[in-house]
C-alpha positions in Angstrom: 0.0 0.0 -0.1 1.4 3.5 -1.0 -0.1 6.9 -0.1 1.2 9.8 -2.1 0.6 13.4 -1.3 -0.1 15.2 -5.0 -1.0 18.8 -3.6 -1.7 21.1 0.0 -4.0 24.0 0.1 -4.6 26.3 2.9 -7.7 26.7 4.2 -8.0 30.2 5.6 -10.8 31.3 7.9 -11.2 27.7 8.6 -9.9 26.7 12.2 -8.6 23.5 13.3 -10.1 21.2 10.7 -11.3 17.5 12.2 -12.9 15.9 9.8 -14.5 15.9 5.7 -17.0 14.3 3.6 -18.0 14.6 0.0 -21.8 14.8 -1.1 -22.1 15.6 -4.5 -19.8 18.6 -5.5 -19.3 19.8 -1.9 -16.9 19.1 0.4 -18.3 19.6 3.9 -15.3 20.2 6.9 -15.9 20.4 10.8 -13.9 21.7 13.1 -13.1 21.0 16.8 -13.1 24.8 18.1 -15.8 26.5 15.6 -19.6 26.5 16.0 -19.6 26.1 11.8 -20.0 23.2 9.5 -17.8 24.6 6.6 -18.4 23.8 2.7 -15.9 23.8 0.0 -16.4 22.8 -3.6 -15.1 19.7 -3.9 -13.1 19.8 -7.1 -11.3 23.2 -6.7 -11.4 23.4 -2.6 -12.9 27.2 -2.6 -15.2 28.0 0.2 -19.0 28.2 -0.6 -20.4 28.7 2.4 -21.0 27.7 5.8 -23.8 26.2 8.2 -24.0 27.3 11.7 -24.3 24.3 14.3 -25.3 26.1 17.6 -24.6 29.3 19.1 -21.6 30.4 21.6 -20.1 33.6 22.7 -16.7 32.3 23.0 -15.8 32.2 19.3 -15.0 36.1 19.8 -11.0 34.9 19.0 -11.7 32.9 16.0 -11.6 29.2 18.3 -13.5 28.4 21.1 -11.6 27.6 24.2 -10.6 23.9 25.0 -12.5 24.5 28.2 -15.5 24.6 26.6 -15.5 23.6 23.2 -17.7 20.4 22.0 -14.7 19.2 20.5 -16.6 17.7 17.2 -13.7 15.4 16.0 -15.5 13.0 13.7 -18.3 13.0 10.7 -20.0 10.6 8.7 -22.4 10.6 5.9 -25.7 9.0 6.6 -28.1 7.7 3.9 -28.7 7.9 0.3 -28.8 7.2 -2.8 -32.4 6.6 -2.1 -32.6 8.1 1.4 -32.3 11.4 2.8 -28.6 12.1 3.1 -27.8 13.2 6.5 -24.1 14.2 8.4 -23.5 12.9 11.8 -21.1 15.1 13.8 -19.9 13.7 17.1 -18.0 15.3 20.1 -14.6 13.2 21.5 -16.0 12.3 25.0 -13.1 13.4 26.4 -15.0 15.7 29.2 -19.2 16.1 29.9 -19.3 19.1 27.7 -18.0 16.9 25.0 -20.3 14.3 25.0 -22.6 16.2 22.3 -23.3 16.0 18.8 -25.1 17.0 15.6 -27.2 15.5 12.7 -27.2 18.0 9.9 -30.2 17.1 7.0 -31.3 18.8 3.7 -28.1 18.7 2.0 -26.7 20.0 -0.3 -28.2 23.3 0.6 -31.1 24.3 -1.8 -33.2 27.2 -1.4 -34.0 26.4 2.3 -31.1 26.2 5.3 -30.1 22.7 6.2 -31.4 21.7 9.6 -29.3 21.5 12.4 -30.4 18.9 15.6 -28.6 18.4 18.8 -28.0 14.9 19.9 -26.9 13.7 23.6 -24.2 11.2 23.3 -23.9 10.4 27.3 -25.9 7.0 26.8 -23.9 5.6 23.9 -20.5 7.1 25.4 -21.2 5.1 28.8 -21.1 2.1 27.1 -17.7 2.6 26.0 -16.2 3.4 28.9 -16.3 -0.1 30.7 -13.8 -1.3 27.6 -11.3 0.9 27.7 -7.7 0.2 29.0 -7.4 1.4 32.7 -6.6 5.2 33.1 -7.6 5.7 29.6 -10.0 8.7 28.6 -12.9 8.4 26.0 -11.2 10.1 23.0 -13.3 9.0 19.7 -11.9 11.0 16.8 -13.3 8.9 14.1 -16.8 8.0 13.0 -17.9 5.8 9.9 -21.1 3.9 8.7 -22.1 1.1 6.5 -25.3 0.3 5.2 -25.9 -1.6 8.9 -23.7 -0.1 11.8 -22.1 2.7 13.4 -18.3 2.6 13.8 -16.8 4.7 16.5 -12.7 4.8 16.2 -11.1 5.8 20.0 -7.7 7.5 19.5 -5.4 5.9 22.2 -2.5 8.1 23.6 0.3 7.1 25.8 0.8 3.6 24.2 -2.7 2.4 24.8 -4.5 0.3 21.8 -6.4 2.0 19.4 -10.0 0.8 19.3 -12.6 -0.1 17.5 -16.8 0.1 18.5 -19.9 -0.6 16.9 -23.3 -0.1 17.1 -26.3 -1.0 14.9 -27.0 1.8 12.6 -30.8 2.2 12.7 -31.1 2.1 16.3 -28.5 3.9 17.3 -29.6 6.9 14.8 -33.4 6.4 16.1 -31.9 6.9 19.9 -30.0 9.8 19.1 -32.5 11.5 17.1 -35.7 10.8 19.0 -35.4 11.1 22.5 -36.9 8.7 25.1 -35.6 6.0 22.7 -33.3 3.2 24.0 -29.7 3.1 23.6 -28.6 0.0 21.2 -26.4 -2.4 22.7 -23.1 -2.2 22.1 -21.6 -4.8 19.2 -18.1 -5.4 18.5 -15.2 -4.0 20.5 -12.0 -4.5 18.9 -8.1 -3.3 19.3 -5.8 -2.7 16.9 -1.8 -1.9 17.1 -1.2 0.8 15.1 2.0 1.9 13.7 5.0 4.2 15.4 7.3 7.0 14.9 9.8 8.0 17.2 8.3 5.4 19.9 5.3 7.1 19.7 2.1 5.0 18.5 -0.5 6.5 15.7 -4.1 7.1 16.5 -7.0 6.9 14.4 -7.9 10.3 13.4 -10.5 9.8 10.4 -12.5 7.4 8.8 -14.7 6.0 5.6 -16.0 3.2 3.8 -15.3 2.9 0.2 -17.0 -0.2 -1.3 -17.3 -2.2 1.9 -13.4 -1.8 3.2 -12.9 0.5 6.1 -10.4 3.2 5.2 -8.7 5.0 7.9 -6.2 8.0 8.9 -4.1 7.6 12.0 -1.4 10.5 13.4 1.0 10.7 15.5 1.6 13.1 18.4 4.3 13.0 21.2 1.6 13.1 24.0 0.1 11.3 26.6 -2.9 13.3 26.9 -6.3 13.1 25.4 -7.1 16.9 25.8 -3.2 18.7 25.7 -1.7 18.5 22.2 1.8 17.0 21.6 4.6 17.6 18.7 3.3 16.0 15.4 5.5 13.6 14.3 3.5 12.3 10.6 0.5 10.8 9.3 -0.7 7.3 7.9 -3.6 6.1 5.4 -4.5 2.7 6.2 -7.2 -0.2 5.5 -8.9 -2.0 8.4 -10.5 -5.6 8.4 -13.0 -5.4 11.3 -13.5 -9.0 11.6 -10.0 -9.8 11.4 -8.8 -6.7 13.6 -6.0 -6.5 11.3 -4.9 -3.2 9.6 -2.4 -2.2 6.8 -1.0 1.7 7.1 1.2 3.7 4.8 3.2 6.6 5.9 1.6 9.7 3.9 4.4 11.5 2.0 5.8 13.2 -1.2 6.5 11.8 -4.8 10.2 13.0 -4.2 10.1 10.3 -0.5 9.8 13.5 1.8 7.5 12.2 4.6 4.6 14.4 5.6 4.9 15.6 8.9 1.4 17.3 9.3 -1.2 15.6 11.7 -4.3 14.3 9.2 -7.4 14.8 11.0 -10.3 13.1 8.4 -10.4 11.7 4.9 -13.0 11.3 2.1 -13.0 9.8 -1.3 -12.3 12.3 -3.9 -12.6 9.9 -7.1 -11.9 6.3 -7.7 -9.2 6.1 -10.5 -9.2 2.4 -11.2 -9.1 -1.0 -9.1 -7.2 -0.3 -5.5 -6.4 3.2 -7.0 -8.1 5.9 -5.1 -7.7 10.0 -4.9 -8.4 11.1 -1.4 -9.4 14.5 0.3 -7.7 14.8 3.4 -8.1 17.8 6.2 -5.1 19.0 8.9 -5.2 20.6 12.1 -1.6 22.6 12.9 -2.8 22.4 16.5 -2.5 26.5 16.1 -5.7 27.4 14.7 -4.5 26.6 11.3 -6.2 24.0 8.4 -5.0 22.3 5.0 -6.9 20.6 2.7 -4.2 17.7 1.1 -4.9 15.6 -2.1 -3.4 12.1 -2.5 -3.1 9.2 -4.8 -3.3 6.1 -2.7 -2.8 2.5 -4.2 -3.5 -0.8 -2.4 
């Protein structure tokens, strides 16, 4: 497997990108410290608009502080081709105020604005915590949906295993979108050993299904804290086999062999170029409020 960068474009006025999905001609990008869902032209990566997710008085500096932000770290498209397509946005769960999410429907935007529903995640997240290693903090940084399952990926820090959890999709969405609907039972719990850089293990940062195959991103930070950032050492693109609990990774780098040392936070398929040959759109966060979009070619 290889993951080769083709280009990188700075995304001005879009702080701390944390996830990306493509629906039609639009790329949707979330931020972990902004109250908006950002819209880009998927072909040119030019900004085309934004959708307000929630109201806050803490965005005056252009970034919501760590102490109060909902930390929206993961996003997945839900539905279609015959059903309504929506976007599921989830907080990381690394603190009580980070157990909220949003469901955005009415995409792509038409004459009326998209509709935003606030979601309470605590009951789902409380089912995950007993399965974490001793002393670990819940820190979900990727979500993916298949036709039947909702997959949540735990970004491990401090050397603990990266984990994947699953819930049945339809009951999970019913619980989240209809208050009072019982939470479904937790399904699979899998642990994965991810690659390392300079002695620090990678952690899941993004996920999406492509033709029934789970593609993921994983990035490496020199930190043992689920909230505090560390020096970024690089990123990987990988494929995960959920049933066998195995994963294959390629370090992200430029065509001339230089490794990419940024922190990739999410991925979406931009084009399928051929069998085992994909063009991906990746988004990054520099932990200082800056973001960029990468186009990468992956061969498997």
